[in-house]
C-alpha positions as CSV (number, residue, x, y, z in Angstrom):
1,M,-17.8,63.5,-0.3
2,Q,-14.6,65.5,-0.7
3,K,-11.5,64.3,1.3
4,T,-9.2,66.6,3.1
5,N,-6.3,64.6,1.5
6,P,-7.3,62.3,-1.3
7,T,-3.8,60.8,-1.7
8,L,-3.7,59.6,2.0
9,F,-6.9,57.7,2.8
10,F,-9.9,55.7,1.4
11,L,-13.6,56.4,2.2
12,D,-16.1,53.6,2.6
13,G,-16.4,51.6,-0.6
14,E,-13.3,53.0,-2.3
15,A,-11.1,49.9,-1.6
16,E,-11.5,46.5,0.1
17,G,-11.5,47.1,3.9
18,A,-12.0,50.8,3.6
19,P,-12.1,53.2,5.3
20,G,-8.4,53.4,6.1
21,L,-5.0,54.7,4.9
22,K,-3.8,54.2,1.4
23,G,-0.9,51.8,1.2
24,S,1.1,49.7,-1.3
25,R,1.9,46.0,-1.0
26,C,4.8,44.6,-3.0
27,T,3.7,41.5,-4.9
28,A,7.3,40.2,-4.9
29,C,8.4,40.5,-1.3
30,G,5.2,41.5,0.6
31,E,6.5,44.7,1.9
32,V,3.7,47.1,3.0
33,V,4.3,50.9,2.9
34,L,2.1,54.0,3.4
35,L,0.9,55.7,0.3
36,K,0.8,54.6,-3.4
37,I,4.3,54.3,-4.6
38,A,6.1,53.3,-7.8
39,A,8.7,50.9,-6.5
40,C,9.2,48.7,-3.4
41,P,11.7,50.2,-1.0
42,R,12.8,46.7,0.1
43,C,13.3,44.9,-3.2
44,G,12.9,47.5,-6.0
45,S,10.0,45.6,-7.7
46,R,7.6,47.9,-9.6
47,T,4.8,45.4,-9.1
48,L,2.7,46.8,-6.2
49,D,-0.9,46.6,-5.3
50,T,-2.7,49.6,-3.8
51,V,-4.3,48.4,-0.5
52,C,-6.2,49.9,2.4
53,I,-4.2,49.7,5.6
54,G,-4.4,51.2,9.1
55,Q,-7.9,50.3,10.2
56,H,-6.3,49.1,13.4
57,A,-3.2,50.7,15.0
58,T,-1.2,51.1,18.2
59,L,-0.4,54.5,19.7
60,G,3.3,55.4,20.2
61,Q,4.1,58.8,21.7
62,S,1.4,61.4,21.6
63,A,1.1,65.1,22.5
64,E,-1.8,67.5,23.2
65,V,-1.5,70.4,21.0
66,F,-2.8,73.9,22.2
67,H,-2.6,75.9,19.0
68,S,-5.3,75.4,16.3
69,A,-4.3,74.2,12.8
70,D,-6.2,73.7,9.6
71,G,-9.4,71.8,10.6
72,F,-8.3,71.2,14.1
73,E,-9.5,73.4,17.0
74,A,-7.1,73.5,20.0
75,P,-6.7,71.5,22.1
76,Y,-6.3,68.4,20.1
77,F,-4.0,65.3,20.1
78,I,-1.4,64.1,17.6
79,G,0.4,60.9,17.8
80,L,2.8,58.4,16.3
81,I,0.7,55.4,15.2
82,E,1.9,52.0,14.1
83,T,-0.6,50.3,11.8
84,A,-1.4,46.6,12.2
85,Q,0.3,46.1,8.8
86,G,3.6,47.8,10.0
87,P,3.9,51.2,8.6
88,R,4.1,54.2,11.0
89,T,2.9,57.7,10.6
90,F,1.8,60.7,12.6
91,A,-1.9,61.2,12.8
92,P,-4.5,63.1,14.7
93,I,-6.0,61.3,17.7
94,A,-9.8,61.8,18.4
95,A,-9.9,62.2,22.1
96,A,-11.4,64.6,24.6
97,P,-9.1,67.4,25.9
98,G,-7.1,66.2,28.9
99,T,-7.6,62.5,28.0
100,A,-4.7,60.4,29.5
101,L,-3.3,58.7,26.4
102,H,-0.4,56.3,26.7
103,A,1.9,54.3,24.3
104,G,0.6,50.8,23.5
105,M,-3.1,51.9,23.4
106,P,-5.1,50.2,20.6
107,L,-6.5,52.6,18.0
108,V,-9.1,52.4,15.2
109,F,-9.3,54.5,12.0
110,K,-12.2,56.9,12.0
111,L,-13.6,59.2,9.4
112,L,-14.4,62.8,10.7
113,P,-16.8,65.1,8.9
114,R,-15.6,68.6,8.9
115,P,-17.6,71.8,9.2
116,D,-16.6,72.9,5.7
117,G,-18.2,69.7,4.2
118,R,-15.1,67.8,3.6
119,V,-14.1,64.6,5.5
120,G,-10.9,63.9,7.2
121,F,-9.7,61.2,9.5
122,A,-8.3,60.6,13.0
123,Y,-7.5,57.6,15.1
124,A,-9.7,56.9,18.2
125,V,-9.0,54.7,21.2
126,A,-10.5,51.3,20.5
127,E,-13.6,50.5,22.6
128,G,-12.8,48.4,25.6
129,A,-9.1,49.6,25.7
130,P,-7.8,50.2,29.1
131,S,-7.4,53.9,30.0
């Protein structure tokens, strides 16, 4: 399976806990950051483990977008998500048009097959979450 962005996320079986976002955990101070990096931003250590993060997250602010973008047919949602491990990022939100999203909603990482054969990802509202 070809990923839309190989540097950003893991598929099933590519890392412990996958699928999820690629992250780095400092072995010296425990800081967790998004993506694979060379040095810890907190302590400067160059000893980091590549880890899978973001399987669970919380929604911050979000917006419904009404203009199509690469791989996303309008309307779609984008949101600020905070992973359970701490790092924050903007990510697509898999929700039906017009869905009432609100800050604090629990989210889960989800792989999304695309029509061109590649696979991307989005966050979906966790089952059982209040709407």
